[in-house]
C-alpha positions in Angstrom: -14.1 -15.1 31.4 -13.9 -12.3 34.0 -15.7 -9.0 33.7 -12.7 -7.0 32.4 -12.1 -9.6 29.5 -15.8 -9.5 28.6 -15.8 -5.7 28.5 -12.8 -5.7 26.1 -14.4 -8.3 23.9 -17.6 -6.2 23.5 -15.5 -3.0 23.0 -13.6 -4.8 20.2 -16.9 -5.9 18.6 -18.3 -2.4 18.8 -15.2 -0.9 17.2 -15.4 -3.5 14.4 -19.0 -2.7 13.8 -18.3 1.1 13.9 -15.6 0.9 11.2 -17.7 -1.4 9.0 -15.6 -4.5 9.4 -17.2 -7.7 8.1 -19.0 -9.8 10.6 -18.2 -12.9 8.5 -14.9 -13.9 7.0 -14.3 -13.5 3.3 -13.7 -16.8 1.6 -12.0 -15.2 -1.5 -10.3 -12.0 -0.6 -8.8 -10.0 -3.5 -6.0 -7.5 -2.9 -3.9 -5.8 -5.4 -1.3 -3.0 -5.2 1.2 -1.4 -7.5 2.6 1.6 -9.3 0.7 4.0 -11.5 3.0 5.6 -14.1 2.1 9.1 -15.3 4.5 9.9 -18.3 5.7 13.4 -19.1 3.1 15.1 -21.3 0.2 13.1 -19.8 -2.2 14.3 -17.1 -3.1 10.9 -15.6 -2.2 7.3 -15.2 -4.4 4.2 -14.7 -4.1 0.8 -13.0 -6.5 -2.0 -13.7 -7.8 -4.8 -11.5 -9.5 -7.8 -13.3 -12.6 -9.4 -11.8 -12.6 -13.2 -12.5 -15.6 -14.7 -14.3 -18.2 -16.1 -12.0 -17.4 -13.6 -9.2 -18.6 -10.2 -8.2 -15.9 -8.0 -6.6 -17.0 -6.1 -3.6 -14.4 -3.4 -3.2 -14.0 -2.4 0.4 -10.9 -0.3 0.7 -8.9 2.0 -1.7 -5.6 3.8 -1.1 -3.7 5.8 -3.7 -1.1 8.5 -3.7 1.1 10.6 -6.0 3.9 13.1 -5.4 3.5 16.3 -7.3 6.2 18.9 -8.2 5.0 21.9 -6.2 2.8 22.4 -3.1 0.3 24.3 -5.2 -0.2 21.5 -7.8 -3.4 19.6 -7.5 -4.2 15.9 -8.0 -7.4 13.9 -8.3 -8.2 10.2 -7.7 -11.0 8.2 -9.3 -12.1 4.6 -9.4 -14.3 3.1 -12.2 -16.3 0.0 -12.0 -18.8 -1.8 -14.2 -21.9 -2.6 -12.2 -25.2 -3.8 -13.6 -23.6 -3.6 -17.1 -22.9 0.2 -16.8 -19.6 1.9 -16.1 -19.7 4.2 -13.1 -16.8 6.5 -12.1 -16.4 7.6 -8.5 -14.3 10.6 -7.4 -12.3 9.9 -4.2 -11.5 12.5 -1.6 -8.0 14.1 -1.8 -6.2 14.4 1.5 -2.8 15.8 2.4 0.0 13.3 2.2 3.2 12.8 4.2 4.8 16.0 2.8 3.5 19.2 1.3 4.0 17.8 -2.2 2.2 14.5 -1.6 -1.4 13.9 -2.4 -3.4 10.8 -1.4 -6.7 9.2 -0.9 -7.5 6.4 1.5 -10.6 4.9 3.0 -13.3 2.4 3.1 -15.7 2.2 0.2 -18.4 -0.2 -0.9 -18.3 -0.7 -4.7 -19.5 -3.6 -6.7 -17.8 -4.8 -9.9 -19.4 -7.2 -12.3 -17.9 -10.6 -13.2 -15.4 -10.6 -16.0 -14.8 -6.8 -16.0 -11.9 -4.6 -15.1 -12.1 -1.8 -12.6 -9.6 1.1 -12.8 -7.9 3.4 -10.4 -7.0 6.7 -11.9 -4.5 9.3 -10.6 -4.3 12.7 -12.3 -2.3 15.8 -11.7 -2.4 19.4 -12.9 1.2 19.6 -14.2 2.1 17.3 -17.1 5.6 18.6 -17.6 7.5 15.7 -15.9 6.9 12.0 -15.4 5.9 10.9 -12.0 5.0 7.7 -10.3 1.9 7.1 -8.2 0.8 4.1 -6.2 -2.4 2.3 -5.4 -3.8 -0.5 -3.2 -7.3 -2.0 -3.4 -8.9 -4.8 -1.4 -12.2 -6.5 -1.1 -14.0 -9.8 -1.4 -14.9 -11.9 -4.4 -18.5 -13.2 -4.0 -20.0 -15.9 -6.3 -22.2 -14.3 -8.9 -25.7 -15.4 -9.4 
């Protein structure tokens, strides 16, 4: 391998370490995405991800978004997991979306969900007058419990 190839290899390794990529491969990845319906008259909607018995879910990435009615309307994003037998809810940062009426969250996380539980992704908005549709994507690795 020449010096240029070696330099690129080490640069790639450094970038993977910098962004927190796994050094080892995940034997049981779990990814799920879908829509989150927020009916008229409701402030929020939920999506659920089931954790199989015998596995702990290490959530590594979450992305969610919603289109609101006006540019002054707010939105919030949360994820809830059961870890160590206790439910813990985490607020996710809100970022600008693709347009001035989009709200989104996206980024790496490190959350642990107990075997046989469900985690939830919650999208809420400040104006319940009309129905809207949000979206979510979540990914991580299932590790044997025990």
